[in-house]
C-alpha positions in Angstrom: 11.5 26.3 32.1 10.1 27.5 28.8 9.1 25.3 25.8 12.5 25.6 24.1 14.3 24.6 27.2 12.1 21.5 27.5 12.7 20.6 23.9 16.4 20.9 24.4 16.4 18.9 27.7 14.4 16.0 26.1 16.2 16.2 22.7 12.9 16.9 21.0 14.7 19.5 18.9 16.8 16.8 17.3 13.8 14.6 16.8 11.3 17.2 15.6 12.3 20.9 15.6 15.5 21.5 13.6 14.3 21.8 10.0 17.5 20.7 8.3 18.6 18.0 10.8 15.5 16.7 12.6 15.3 12.9 12.5 11.6 13.0 11.6 12.1 15.4 8.8 15.0 13.5 7.4 13.2 10.2 7.5 10.2 11.7 5.6 12.5 13.3 3.1 14.8 10.3 2.4 12.2 7.5 2.7 9.0 8.7 1.0 8.1 5.3 -0.4 8.6 3.5 2.9 6.5 6.2 4.6 3.6 5.7 2.1 3.8 2.0 2.7 3.7 2.4 6.5 0.6 4.6 6.2 -1.1 1.9 4.3 0.1 -0.8 6.8 -1.6 1.3 9.6 -4.8 1.5 7.5 -4.8 -2.2 6.8 -4.0 -3.1 10.4 -6.8 -0.9 11.6 -9.3 -2.1 9.1 -8.9 -5.8 9.8 -8.7 -5.4 13.6 -11.9 -3.3 13.6 -13.5 -6.0 11.5 -12.5 -8.6 14.1 -13.5 -6.4 17.0 -16.9 -6.1 15.4 -17.3 -9.8 14.5 -15.8 -11.7 17.4 -17.7 -12.2 20.7 -17.4 -9.6 23.4 -14.4 -10.1 25.6 -12.5 -12.0 22.9 -8.7 -11.4 23.5 -8.0 -10.3 19.9 -10.7 -7.6 20.2 -9.7 -6.6 23.8 -6.0 -6.3 22.9 -6.6 -4.3 19.7 -6.0 -0.9 21.4 -2.6 -2.1 22.7 -1.5 -3.6 19.4 -2.6 -0.6 17.4 -0.8 1.9 19.7 2.3 -0.3 19.7 2.4 -0.1 15.9 1.9 3.7 16.0 4.3 4.1 18.9 7.0 2.2 17.1 6.6 4.4 14.0 6.8 7.5 16.2 10.0 6.4 17.9 11.7 5.3 14.7 10.9 8.5 12.9 12.2 10.4 15.9 15.5 8.6 15.7 15.0 6.1 18.5 15.5 2.8 16.6 16.4 0.3 19.3 13.3 1.5 21.3 11.2 1.2 18.2 12.3 -2.4 17.7 11.4 -3.2 21.3 7.8 -1.9 20.7 7.7 -3.9 17.4 8.3 -7.0 19.5 5.5 -6.1 22.0 3.2 -5.6 19.0 4.1 -9.1 17.8 3.8 -10.6 21.2 0.4 -9.1 22.1 -1.1 -10.1 18.7 0.1 -13.7 19.4 -1.2 -13.5 22.9 -4.7 -12.7 21.6 -4.6 -15.7 19.4 -3.0 -18.0 22.0 -5.7 -17.2 24.6 -8.6 -17.3 22.1 -9.7 -20.7 23.3 -9.5 -19.8 27.0 -11.2 -16.5 27.7 -14.9 -16.9 28.5 -14.8 -17.8 32.2 -13.7 -15.5 35.0 -10.9 -17.9 35.9 -9.9 -18.6 32.3 -6.2 -18.6 31.3 -6.7 -15.2 29.6 -8.3 -13.6 32.6 -5.5 -15.0 34.8 -2.9 -13.5 32.4 -4.7 -10.1 32.4 -4.7 -10.3 36.2 -0.9 -11.0 36.3 -1.2 -14.5 37.7 -0.3 -16.4 34.5 2.5 -15.8 31.9 2.0 -15.9 28.2 4.5 -18.2 26.6 7.5 -16.5 24.9 8.7 -19.7 23.3 7.6 -19.7 19.7 7.7 -23.6 19.4 5.2 -23.7 22.4 3.1 -21.0 20.8 3.1 -22.8 17.5 2.1 -26.1 19.1 -0.8 -24.4 20.9 -2.0 -22.6 17.8 -1.8 -25.7 15.7 -4.1 -27.5 18.1 -6.9 -24.9 17.8 -9.9 -26.5 16.1 -11.0 -23.3 14.4 -8.2 -23.0 11.9 -9.2 -22.0 8.4 -6.1 -23.8 7.0 -4.8 -27.2 8.0 -1.2 -26.4 8.8 1.2 -28.1 11.3 2.9 -26.7 14.4 6.2 -26.8 12.5 4.8 -24.7 9.6 3.5 -22.1 12.1 6.8 -22.1 14.0 8.8 -21.5 10.8 6.7 -18.3 10.3 7.0 -17.1 13.9 10.4 -18.0 15.1 12.7 -16.1 12.7 10.7 -12.9 13.1 10.7 -13.1 16.9 14.4 -13.9 17.0 15.4 -10.9 14.9 13.3 -8.6 17.0 14.7 -10.0 20.2 18.3 -9.1 19.1 17.4 -5.4 19.6 15.9 -5.5 23.1 19.1 -5.4 25.0 21.3 -3.8 22.4 22.8 -6.9 20.7 21.3 -5.9 17.4 23.6 -2.8 17.2 26.6 -5.2 16.7 24.8 -8.1 15.1 23.4 -5.9 12.3 26.3 -3.3 12.3 24.2 -0.3 13.3 26.8 1.7 15.3 27.9 3.9 12.5 26.6 7.5 12.8 25.2 7.1 16.3 25.9 9.6 19.0 24.1 11.1 22.1 21.2 12.6 20.2 18.5 11.0 18.0 19.3 11.1 14.3 18.0 9.7 11.0 20.2 6.7 10.3 19.5 5.1 7.0 20.7 1.6 7.8 18.8 1.5 11.1 15.7 2.9 9.6 15.7 0.4 6.7 16.2 -2.6 9.0 13.4 -1.3 11.3 11.1 -0.8 8.4 11.8 -4.3 7.2 10.8 -5.5 10.7 7.5 -3.7 10.5 6.8 -5.4 7.2 7.7 -8.8 8.5 5.6 -8.5 11.6 2.6 -7.2 9.7 2.9 -10.0 7.1 3.1 -12.6 9.8 0.0 -11.1 11.5 -1.9 -11.3 8.2 -0.9 -14.9 7.8 -2.1 -15.7 11.3 -5.4 -13.9 10.7 -5.9 -15.9 7.5 -5.2 -19.0 9.4 -7.9 -18.3 12.1 -10.2 -15.5 11.1 -11.0 -15.7 7.4 -14.7 -16.3 8.1 -15.1 -13.5 10.5 -13.2 -11.0 8.3 -15.3 -12.2 5.3 -18.6 -11.7 7.1 -17.7 -8.2 8.0 -16.3 -7.2 4.6 -19.0 -8.8 2.5 -21.6 -7.0 4.6 -19.9 -3.6 4.2 -19.2 -2.9 0.6 -17.3 0.4 1.3 -15.0 -1.4 3.7 -14.5 -4.2 1.2 -13.5 -1.6 -1.5 -11.1 0.0 1.0 -9.6 -3.3 1.9 -9.0 -4.2 -1.7 -7.5 -0.7 -2.3 -5.1 -1.2 0.5 -4.3 -4.7 -0.7 -3.5 -3.3 -4.2 -1.2 -0.7 -2.7 0.6 -3.3 -0.5 0.8 -6.0 -3.2 4.5 -5.6 -3.6 5.5 -4.8 0.0 3.1 -7.0 1.9 1.5 -9.6 -0.5 0.2 -11.5 2.5 -2.4 -8.7 3.2 -3.7 -9.0 -0.4 -4.0 -12.8 0.1 -5.9 -12.3 3.3 -8.4 -9.9 1.7 -8.9 -12.2 -1.2 -9.4 -15.2 1.0 -11.9 -13.4 3.2 -13.9 -12.0 0.3 -13.9 -15.0 -2.0 
């Protein structure tokens, strides 16, 4: 088979090749503001995770899982712009879950038989119940802010619930996303906008959690690297309307 035949077999032509109809081209054309915001979300996510990877101890779950969380974010964007919205929602949920797993296991990772190492080896499950996660996170002694399990749960549970609707297709009917769908990937405005809102909600929640636990580590990195601090403030200004939680995080870390 030649390249064109592969593109047709895998529907890559509908995602990428057809100039007037490709899902990716239509998304970039019709959602330029959202595309610019996503680019800054990726920059902000990379910046703060590199800061934590540099500042936290070697082997810390947040640092070790950074490659997975970053590629989940980028993979979700690639799928959504290619017209695969349900699949993009699924990866948004794994981005959210893996970020939470890094925080959840942060107190139990140093020893070879720690809960984190057991989870990495497949012999322990990470909790999928947001009330259980919230209770665990609220008990961590290294919180920068004194918030209760109920407050944390109220931030996590609605986001996780909305993402979970899409995993097995329920979201198609719950959010009325069937209109315009057929057997090839297409740009669908309603689906794109709902997915984009999901990215913003997940990123804002991650920023909140990092402010809750890692303000000091982020501050140490940023205050010792003036170019990165300037870049973080620039990203914060550009996301002030879409993701104010990122600006709050940068301000708290650099105060």
